[in-house]
Structures are given as C-alpha cells and as structure tokens.
N, C-alpha and C positions, 0 to 999 in steps of 0.2 A: 440307551439308544446307541451309544458309541460301541464299536466293536472292541473286544478285548485287546486285540493287537494295537489298535489306535490309542486305547486308554494307556496301555503300557508304554508305548513310544512317547506319548505326551508327557507322562510322568517323568520319564527319563530326560526329556527336553527341559522340563521345569527345573530339574535338579542340576543340570549341567550348563544352563545358559543364563546370561545376564539380561537378555531382551528377547522378546518373542513377537513376531507379526504373523498375521494370517492373510493369505492371498485368496480372497473369496471367489475369484474368477477361476483360478487354476486349482482351487481346492488343495492348497498346500499350507503347511505351517512351517515357518522358518525360525530357527533359533540362532542367536549369536552368542558364541562362547566368550569367555573372558579374554582369550587371546585372539579375538576377532575372526574366528572361523565360523562359517555358517553350517548349520545342520538342518536338513530339510526332510519333512514327513509328508508324503503324499497320502491324503486321506482316502478312505474307502467307504463312502456313504452307503448306509443301508436304507436310507429314506430320502425325503426331499433334501436337497443340498443346503438350502438356507436353514432348515431346521437342524441339520447336522452341524453346521457352523455354529449355531447357537448353543448346541450341546458341547461343542469343543470350548467355546468361550466360558460356559458355565463351569466346566471342569477346571479351566485355568483360574478363574476367579476363586473358586472354592479352595483350590490347593494353594494359591499364592496369597490371597487376602483373607481366606477363611470365611468367605460370604457365600451362603447357599443360594441366594436369590438372583445371582448374576451380577452385572456391573452396578455398584452401589448407586442408588438414585441421587444421593446428595452430591456425588461427584459429577453427575450429569448437569446439575444446577450450577456447580462451581467451575465447571470446565473452563469457561471463558472469563472467569472473574479473577483468576490468579490466586485463589485461596486454597491451593493444595499444599499441605505441609511438606517440609523437606524429607521427613521420615517416610512418606508415602511414594516419593518420586520414583525410586528404582523398582519398587514392587508394581507400580502401575504400568511400567513398560514390559511386564511379563504376562499380562492377561489377554493380549491379542485383541484389544478393543481400541479402535482408533480415537474414540472420544477421550479415552484415558491418555493417549498421546497428546491430544489437543490440550488437555488439562495440564500436563507436564510442561508443554511448550509455552503455555501461558502463565505458568507459575512464577510468583515473585521469588521463589527459592531456586529457580533453575540456575545451574552452575556448569563450569567447564567439564566436570566429571560426568555429568549426565547428558551434555549436549550431543556428543557423538551418537549415543544410543537413541536419543529422540529422533535425530535425523535418519538414522538407519531404520527405525520403526515406521517412519513416515513414508519411506521409499515405496513406490509402486502402489500407493493408496490413493483413493479419490481426494483425500484431504491434504495431499502432499504440498500443494501450492499454498493453501491456507496456513498450514503449519510453518512453512518457510517464511511467509510474511510475518507471522507472529515472532518468529526467532530473530528476524532482521531488525526488529524494533529495539533489540537489546544491544547496547554498545559493545559488550564483551563478545558477543557473537560476531559482530562486524570485524573485530580484530582477530578473531579465532580462524584457523585454517578452514573450518567447516563453513564459515561465512561465505567464502568464495564458491564452495560447492553449491550452497543454497542459491546464491545469486546466479550462478551458471544455469541451474535448473529453471529458475523463475524466468530467466531471459529466454530460454528455449520454449517455455510454457506460454509466453506472451501471445504468440499468434493464435492460440487456442482459447484465449480469454475473451469473453464477450462483455462481461460486466465492466462498465466504464470506471466505477470507483476502484475496482480491483486493478484495472489498467494503470490508473494514476498512481495508486498506492505502490504497485510493484515497481513501476519506473522510479518513483521517488526513493524506494528502499535500495534498489540495486545500484543507484548512483552514489551511494555513501562510500567515502574513502576510495580505496583502490580495489573494490570488490570485482569490478569488471575493468577491462582494458580501455585505453583511450580510443582504440579503434572501434570497440563495441559501443562506447558512448556516442562516437560520431555517427555510426550506423543507425543507432536508435534515434538520434537527433534528426537524421535525414528521413527516417520513417515517420517521424512526428510531423513532418510537413504535410503528410496526407492524413495521418491519424493523430489528431491534435491532443488527445488524451495523454499521449506520451510527453508532449511539450509541457503540459500542466505539471507533470512529475518533475521535469527539468526546472521550471521556474520556481517550484516550491523548494527544491533541494539545492539547486546550483545557481541561484539568482546573481551571485557575484562571480561566477566562474563558468558561464555558458559558452558553448562552442562558438567560435567565430569562423564560419566557413564561407561567408560571402564578403569578407573584407570590410566589415563595418568599422568605422573610425569614430573617435571621440569628436564632439563638437567643441570648437575653441571659443566658447562663450564664458568669459570670466564673471559670472553672475552667481552669487552665493545661493540664491533660492533655486538655481538650476543645476547645482553641482551633481546632485544624485542622478540626474537624467542625462547630463552631457558627457559623462564618462563612456568609454567603449562598452563596458558591460551594461551600463544604464541604457544605452541606445539599443543594444541587442535585446535586452529584456522588453523594452517598450515595443520594438518591432515584432517580437515574438508574440506578445499579448495582442497586438493589433491583428496579427495573422490568425490567432486563435479565435478572436471575437468575430472576425470576418466569416469564419466557418461554423459558428456556434450552432449546434443542433442537439445538444444534450445538457440537461440542467446542471449536473454536478461539475461538468467542465466549466460552465459559466460561473457557478458559485465560487469555485476554488480559484479561478482566474481573477475574478474581481477582488477576492480576499488578498491575493498576492499583490495586486496592483495598489490597493489602498494602503496595505501595510508597508510596502516599499516606499511609497511617496508620502507617508504620514507626516503631518505637520502639526506643531503644538497648538496652532491657532485654528485648526480645522477639526470639526466633529463629523463623524459619519451620519448619514441620513438615509431614510428609505425613499426620499423623494428627490429626483434629479434636479427639479427646479429650485429646491432649497439649497442644494449643493452649488448650483450656479450662482444663486444670490449670495451665499456665504463666501464663495471665491471672490466675487466682486468686492464685498465688504472688507475682507481681509486685505485684499490688494490695496485698497484705499487707506486702510489703517497702517500699512507698511510704507505708505507714501510712494507707491510705485504705480507705473502705468505701462505695463508690458503684457501683451497677450499670451506670451509663452509662460510667464509666471502665473498668470490667471489660469491657464490650462493645467499647469502643475498643481495648483491649489484645488482645482475642481477634482482632479483625480485622487488627491489625498483623502477625500471623503468617500470614495467608492468602497462598497462592500457588497456582500451577498444580499443585504437588506434591500437593495434596489430591485431585486428580481424574485426573491422567494415567494412573496405574497401573490404576485401576478401569476407566476407559473403554477403555484398550488391551486389558486382559485379557478384557473381555466384548464388545469391538467394538460399543460402544453408539452409538446415534444417535437423533435425534428425542426424543420424550417419554420414552424409556427412560432417557435421561441423568438427567432429573429424578427418576424413580422410583428408580433404582439408587443415586443419590447423595443421597437425601433426608436421610440421617443427617449429611451434610456441609453441605448447603445449608440445612436447617432452622435450625440455630443461627446461621448467618451471616445469614439473612434476619431472624431474631428480633433480632439485634444491630443490624442496620440500621434495623429499625422502631423500636427503643428510642432510637437516636441521632437519629432524625428526628422524634421526638415531643416537642413543647414541654413 
C-alpha cells in the first residue's frame, strides 16, 4: 500500500533516528537524530489517509520490533501499568504509535536517558497532556530540565481542559518544586477563586505553603488543640476550603476537598464516619474526655473526622451533579461550613 518512495524514506528514517513520531493531521513522519536534529517526511497517500497511516505504523513496527501484526497487543494492555521492560523503551519510541509512548512514559524503568525522547515523541499529539501528567509523577522528572518544559505546556493547556479530575491533577503536579514561577502560581491561585478545581490542586500540594494574597494573619490563641488551625497557613487553608465548599458543583472537587480537610485536622481520638451526626456526637464525646469545653475545639474535632465517605454514597445513589450536590448534601455541608467559619473567626 505504501509508495516505493515513502517506503525507502521511512527505512532511512528508521536507520538514522533515535525516535519517530507521526503527525496524523499533517500526514508527516518526523524523526529525531542522535544529535537532536529533526528529519521530516511528507507522506504521499495513495488511499484513505487513515489506512495509509496504519500502513506506515505497520512498517515501523515490523522493521523496529520484528512484529508483522502491528503494535503488539500485550503492550496495549500494559501501556498504563508500568510493566514495559527497560530493553524495550528505546525501540518503542521508534514505531510512531502514541500508545507506545504512553507505555514508556508510564514505565517503571523510565530514566533520564529516555525522558527527552519521550517528551519529544509526545509533542503535538492528542495525548501530550496525559503523557505530561504521567511524567510529572516522577521525582526525577520534576528535577530534570524537561520537567519545566512539561509544566509550562500543561499550564498553557489548562484553559482547554474540561475534565475536573484532570484540572485538579494538573494543578497539583505543576505546583511541585520550582516547576513554575511564583508569579505563575499566584496567577493560578487567583484563577482558582472562580474555578475552584485549581484550588483543590493547591490545598493538596501546598497546604503548608499557600499564597497569602489577602493579608490573612495567624490567630493568637495559645491552645494546643487549635495549633494546626491558628497558624497563618492553617487559616488560609480553612478559608480556602470554605470558599471551595460554598461553590461546590462537582463531585470530585468535593471528595478531594473533604479528604484534605480531614487529613489536615486528623486527631488520634477521632475516627472518620460516613454519617455527619456520628461525627458531631464523637466530637462532643472526645471534647468531654479531654476535659474541655470550647466550641472551637469541638469544631476542630468535628472536622478531623471528615472524609469523602460523607458524600460518596449520596451522590452515587442520586447521580447528583451541579447545584443539586449542595442542595442534597446541605445537612452534611452546613455543619462543616459552620465549623470552618467558627475556626476562621478571631
């Protein structure tokens, strides 16, 4: 099916390049040489373009991996499981198949030597953001110069992302270390006041180093049980969570916010529960066991038991979305918001 000219040029590309990617929209095949120079082939389809691309990929797989049947099916299954051996990594980056690039990016054997090639192969593909997120889950990538390139791309890609989980995950990942500038973090924080999924990424990643753009100060209450909430960062965190909960209209934003809140305020005498009334009773009981009588401490103990358990079953049972989440879960959210308000009031 391939023209003799394309077949010849593809074979030359295979022999001279260390990585190959296919632009299925422009119908070009691009190879990267060992000295980081790009070589481009413009394809000349003699049939349907999608079938021609498949023929190109079949040739690449046959020549590089010795497989006649196209991209090996076992690699499709393993792509997102990190089970690709180190010996296969470089070869998989020469077959022009984006699933192979996903497999390498998610491989437990990924290393510095292959990282540059993986990101190059991901460039200008539909899976570039997904691959970028995979890569930024690795500590060595965050420390590598390519890490900043990935973070910069993901930051630019954010406005075009609709999936809430991806918004949270991307924000969480780009906030690592110094991947993005302080100015970029502040801008993202401000955008989060409207798009609260961004704020969830902040409270997950930076709960002890959140931006303080509104002059929040620590509360000077010398009470051991309230130390974690009275610090400047504690106050910013609780105010941010209150803001997120006030605007809740998406289940994953709620689940992950509740998890951050409960984890941050965890207490050795408090156990999570799926029932808000049980948490309220537990807070009162523990308060009495501590020999204390302080409404703020009681509020802190209530929030220590908060988790996604409070919301998952109700949202799932009623298939809730949008403002219906706030309405149906008002009996859960109202006491939580009241506790947050009390703890952030001087």
